[in-house]
C-alpha positions in Angstrom: 25.9 242.9 194.4 29.4 242.4 194.0 29.5 239.9 196.9 26.4 238.1 195.4 27.9 238.0 192.0 31.2 236.5 193.7 29.3 233.9 195.8 27.4 232.7 192.6 30.0 233.1 190.0 33.5 233.7 191.5 36.4 231.6 191.0 35.7 229.5 194.3 32.2 228.9 193.1 33.3 227.9 189.7 36.0 225.4 191.0 33.2 223.9 193.2 30.9 223.6 190.3 33.5 221.6 188.6 34.0 219.4 191.5 30.2 218.7 191.4 30.1 217.9 187.8 33.1 215.5 188.5 30.5 213.9 191.0 28.1 213.6 188.3 30.6 211.9 186.0 31.7 209.4 188.7 28.1 208.5 189.3 27.3 207.7 185.5 28.7 204.1 185.8 26.6 203.3 188.7 23.5 205.1 187.3 23.9 202.8 184.2 23.9 199.8 186.3 20.9 201.2 188.0 19.2 201.7 184.7 19.8 197.9 183.9 18.3 196.9 187.3 15.3 199.2 186.9 14.3 198.7 183.2 12.7 195.3 183.8 10.4 196.9 186.1 9.3 199.8 183.8 6.5 199.6 180.9 8.2 202.1 179.0 9.2 200.7 175.3 12.6 202.4 175.6 13.2 201.4 179.3 14.5 203.9 181.6 16.2 205.8 179.0 12.8 206.9 177.6 10.9 206.6 180.9 9.5 208.8 183.2 11.3 211.1 185.9 10.2 208.7 188.5 12.1 205.9 186.6 15.2 208.1 186.2 15.3 208.7 190.1 14.7 205.1 190.7 18.0 204.4 188.8 19.7 207.2 190.7 18.5 205.8 194.1 19.7 202.0 193.1 23.0 203.7 192.1 23.9 205.2 195.3 24.3 202.0 197.4 26.7 200.6 194.7 28.7 203.8 194.8 29.0 203.7 198.5 30.2 199.8 198.6 32.8 200.8 195.9 34.3 203.7 198.1 35.2 201.4 200.7 38.3 200.4 199.1 41.5 202.2 200.8 42.7 204.0 197.6 39.4 206.0 197.2 40.2 208.5 199.9 43.6 209.6 198.5 41.6 210.2 195.1 38.7 212.1 196.8 41.2 214.0 198.9 43.2 215.3 196.0 40.1 216.4 194.1 38.7 218.1 197.3 41.9 219.8 198.0 42.1 221.4 194.4 38.4 222.4 194.1 36.5 222.6 197.2 38.5 225.6 198.8 39.4 223.9 202.1 42.7 224.3 203.8 45.0 221.3 202.7 46.1 220.6 206.1 42.5 219.6 207.1 42.6 216.4 205.1 43.9 213.1 205.7 46.7 211.7 203.9 47.3 208.2 202.4 44.7 205.3 202.0 42.2 204.7 204.4 43.4 201.7 206.4 40.9 201.5 209.4 37.1 200.7 208.9 36.0 203.8 210.5 38.1 205.8 207.8 36.7 203.6 205.1 33.1 204.3 206.1 33.7 208.0 206.4 35.3 208.0 202.9 32.4 206.0 201.7 29.9 208.5 203.0 31.7 211.2 201.4 31.9 209.6 198.1 28.3 208.8 198.3 27.4 212.6 199.1 29.8 213.8 196.4 28.2 211.6 193.6 24.6 212.1 194.9 24.8 215.8 194.9 27.0 216.1 191.9 24.7 213.9 189.9 21.9 216.3 190.4 23.8 219.5 190.0 25.3 217.9 186.6 21.8 216.8 185.4 20.5 220.3 186.3 23.4 221.8 184.4 22.7 219.9 181.5 18.9 220.4 181.2 18.2 223.8 182.8 20.5 226.3 180.5 18.8 225.1 177.2 15.4 225.3 178.8 16.1 228.8 180.4 17.4 229.9 176.7 14.0 228.7 175.3 12.1 230.7 177.8 13.9 233.8 177.0 13.6 233.2 173.3 9.9 232.3 173.5 8.4 236.0 173.5 10.3 236.7 170.4 9.4 233.6 168.3 5.6 232.7 167.4 6.8 229.7 165.6 8.5 228.4 169.0 5.2 229.2 171.0 3.3 227.1 168.5 5.6 224.2 168.2 5.2 220.7 169.7 8.0 221.2 172.0 6.4 224.0 173.6 3.2 222.3 174.1 5.3 219.2 175.6 6.8 221.6 178.1 3.8 223.8 178.7 5.5 226.8 177.0 2.4 227.9 175.3 1.0 229.6 178.3 0.2 233.3 177.6 1.9 234.7 180.5 5.2 233.5 179.2 5.0 235.9 176.2 5.7 238.7 178.8 7.4 236.7 181.5 9.7 234.4 179.4 12.9 236.4 179.8 12.7 237.1 183.4 11.6 233.3 184.0 14.6 232.4 182.0 17.2 234.6 183.8 15.6 233.5 187.3 16.1 229.8 186.3 19.8 230.5 185.5 20.1 232.3 188.7 18.6 229.5 190.6 20.9 227.0 188.9 24.0 229.3 190.0 22.7 229.5 193.6 21.8 225.8 194.1 25.4 224.8 192.6 27.1 227.4 194.9 24.8 226.1 198.0 25.9 222.5 196.9 29.5 223.3 196.6 29.3 224.9 200.0 27.9 221.9 201.5 30.4 219.7 200.1 33.3 222.1 201.6 31.9 221.9 205.0 31.5 218.3 205.0 34.9 217.4 203.5 37.0 217.9 206.6 34.7 216.0 208.5 34.5 213.0 206.3 38.0 213.1 204.8 39.9 214.6 207.5 42.1 212.4 210.0 40.7 209.8 212.1 42.3 209.1 215.4 44.3 206.4 213.8 45.5 208.6 211.2 46.6 211.2 213.8 48.4 208.5 215.8 50.3 207.2 212.6 51.1 211.1 211.9 52.6 211.2 215.4 54.6 208.1 215.0 56.0 209.5 211.6 57.0 212.6 213.4 58.8 210.8 216.1 60.6 209.1 213.5 61.7 212.0 211.7 62.8 213.4 215.1 64.8 210.3 215.7 66.4 210.8 212.5 67.2 214.3 213.0 68.8 213.2 216.1 70.9 210.9 214.2 71.9 213.8 211.8 73.0 215.7 214.8 75.2 212.7 215.9 76.6 212.5 212.3 77.5 216.2 212.6 79.0 215.9 216.0 81.1 212.7 215.5 82.5 213.8 212.1 83.3 217.5 212.9 84.5 216.4 216.4 86.8 213.8 215.1 88.1 216.3 212.4 88.6 219.1 214.9 90.4 216.7 217.2 92.9 215.5 214.4 93.3 219.2 213.2 94.1 220.3 216.8 96.8 217.5 217.2 98.3 218.0 214.0 98.4 221.8 214.4 100.1 221.5 217.9 102.6 219.0 216.6 103.5 221.2 213.7 103.9 224.3 216.1 106.5 222.3 218.3 108.7 221.3 215.2 108.1 224.6 213.4 111.8 225.5 213.5 113.5 222.1 213.3 111.2 219.8 211.0 110.0 221.8 207.9 109.0 218.5 206.3 106.7 217.4 209.0 105.2 220.9 209.3 104.4 220.7 205.6 102.8 217.1 205.8 100.8 218.5 209.0 99.6 221.3 207.2 98.5 219.3 204.1 96.8 216.6 206.4 95.0 219.6 207.9 93.8 221.0 204.7 92.7 217.5 203.4 90.9 217.0 206.9 89.1 220.1 206.7 88.0 219.8 203.1 86.6 216.3 203.8 84.8 217.4 206.8 83.2 220.3 204.9 82.0 217.8 202.3 80.4 215.7 204.7 79.0 218.7 206.5 77.4 219.8 203.1 76.0 216.3 202.7 74.2 216.1 205.9 73.0 219.7 205.9 71.7 219.0 202.3 69.9 216.4 203.8 68.2 218.5 206.2 67.3 220.9 203.7 65.6 218.4 201.4 63.8 216.9 204.3 64.7 213.3 203.3 64.0 211.8 206.7 64.0 208.2 205.6 66.5 207.1 208.1 69.3 206.2 205.6 71.8 209.0 206.1 74.5 209.3 203.5 77.9 209.0 205.0 81.1 206.7 204.7 81.0 203.1 205.7 83.7 200.3 206.6 85.0 200.6 203.1 86.4 204.0 204.2 88.4 202.6 207.2 91.6 202.9 205.3 91.2 206.8 204.9 90.2 206.9 208.5 93.1 205.0 209.8 95.6 206.7 207.7 95.1 210.3 209.0 98.5 211.9 209.8 97.2 212.8 213.4 97.3 209.2 214.2 100.9 208.4 215.3 101.7 205.5 215.5 98.9 204.2 212.8 96.7 201.9 214.6 97.3 198.1 214.2 94.1 196.7 212.3 92.8 193.0 212.1 89.8 192.4 210.1 88.0 188.9 209.8 85.3 188.4 207.2 84.2 189.9 204.2 83.1 193.5 205.1 81.4 194.0 201.8 78.5 191.9 202.8 77.7 194.2 205.9 74.5 196.1 205.3 74.7 199.7 204.7 73.2 201.2 207.8 75.5 198.8 209.9 78.5 199.6 208.0 78.0 203.3 208.5 77.2 203.1 212.2 80.4 200.9 212.7 82.3 203.6 210.7 81.1 206.1 213.2 82.0 204.0 216.1 85.6 203.4 215.2 85.8 207.1 214.4 84.6 207.9 217.9 87.0 205.4 219.4 90.1 207.0 217.4 88.8 210.4 218.7 89.0 209.5 222.2 92.3 207.6 221.9 94.2 210.6 220.4 92.6 212.9 222.9 93.1 211.0 226.1 96.3 208.8 225.1 98.1 210.7 222.3 100.8 208.7 221.1 99.8 205.4 222.4 99.5 202.2 220.3 95.8 201.7 219.1 95.0 198.2 218.1 91.5 197.5 216.1 89.9 194.3 215.5 86.9 193.8 213.5 85.2 190.4 213.4 82.3 189.2 211.1 80.4 185.9 211.3 76.8 185.0 210.0 74.9 187.0 212.5 76.9 190.1 214.0 79.8 192.4 213.4 82.2 192.8 216.5 84.5 195.8 216.9 87.3 195.9 219.4 89.6 198.7 220.1 92.2 199.0 222.8 95.0 201.2 223.7 97.3 201.4 227.0 96.0 203.8 229.7 98.0 206.7 230.6 100.7 206.0 233.2 100.0 209.0 235.1 98.1 208.5 238.4 94.5 209.4 238.1 94.5 209.2 234.4 91.9 206.6 233.7 89.3 209.1 235.4 90.0 211.7 232.7 88.5 209.4 230.1 84.9 210.5 230.4 82.0 208.9 228.6 81.1 212.3 227.2 83.0 214.9 225.7 83.3 218.3 227.6 81.0 220.8 226.6 77.7 218.4 226.4 79.1 216.3 223.4 77.7 212.7 222.7 81.2 211.0 223.0 81.1 207.3 224.1 77.3 207.8 225.0 76.7 208.1 221.4 78.7 204.8 220.6 76.1 203.2 222.9 73.1 204.9 221.3 74.3 204.0 217.8 74.6 200.3 218.8 71.4 200.2 220.4 69.6 201.7 217.3 70.6 198.7 215.6 69.8 196.2 218.5 73.4 195.7 219.5 75.5 196.4 222.6 78.6 198.5 223.3 80.7 198.9 226.4 83.9 200.8 227.2 86.4 200.7 230.2 89.8 199.8 231.6 90.6 196.0 231.3 93.8 194.7 232.4 95.8 198.0 232.0 94.4 198.7 228.7 91.4 200.9 227.7 89.0 198.7 225.7 86.0 199.8 223.6 83.7 196.8 222.1 80.6 197.0 220.2 78.5 194.1 218.8 76.2 195.0 216.0 73.8 192.5 214.4 73.7 192.3 210.8 69.9 192.3 210.9 70.1 195.8 212.2 70.6 197.2 208.5 66.7 196.0 207.9 65.3 197.6 211.0 
């Protein structure tokens, strides 16, 4: 008995009943249109409003095709999904997200909307008419005036058996209404995933979004590696230099320790920023981080001795944000490799900007020791991204990158199209 009561009157049944009533409300504009179209064919003085049940159902039948055509609009699906997720008791992940773009998805949505308003209209109508009728049946045995009234005669409530059976008949009517509403709600709940679930095109779009999210997470990994790797390289060099002159140059040691503190603080800030992005799930491809405007800070790090010679051509302020951020990371990677493999060598940096692309060129002398060029590996020890990451960043924006010995110099070049910022 408890299970039956829960099935008919439980929270899920009540929510599904609300969903059905919503369907009846959505049917009303179409039913009113149906009454206008059906009224000329009825011979009732009041038109379909005062007509027979047949006229009422004729307007109902005319309304459904109009509802189906209206539901072909793309935005019908997200609205229907929102209502079904909240009220039908179906797992949210079984529904499709977003507007219905393909015709297959639109047709399925139209089928769902038509089913919803059709069944909801019947249940809503019964919910309005049957409870007063059932209440009248239950009051009938106790009211002689009601049994003798014109309303009782119109509804055939003046029959002798209703004097004794009015109460049971009224109760059974309400139970039948609850059972019909529960059954109709269960029907819609079974059909909702079939008609509002993802189509093959939706699954493909979801897979593409997932691939894009994974690509952005790969970018985040590069951001972490390049930022932290550069900072650790600079800190290592500064700590090593300070150790060598600890007893002879206290001022330099103090400067190196201050630089280590500043580098660590800045790196922790960048790390927090990127990890915060991961926690928030903001996979929009636009990662926070410094751009070319932060080059002065990068090039003034105490670990770069001597400071790089820099030549800039063009207004760097007009470089799109994504291109500017990738360019900063490429320069950072080039400097990290320079201080790692040719510490103390002079580094030159040239940044040229024209109407179509940004060109970065970094050069430093190759170490004089025999076999030293082979030590400049494209990847960092331990599986890092290194210069391979530089190439990936350039290709991500539709550009190119190259690194290698040229005329006794190690040269890193990267060309980044300015349109890469709009990809």
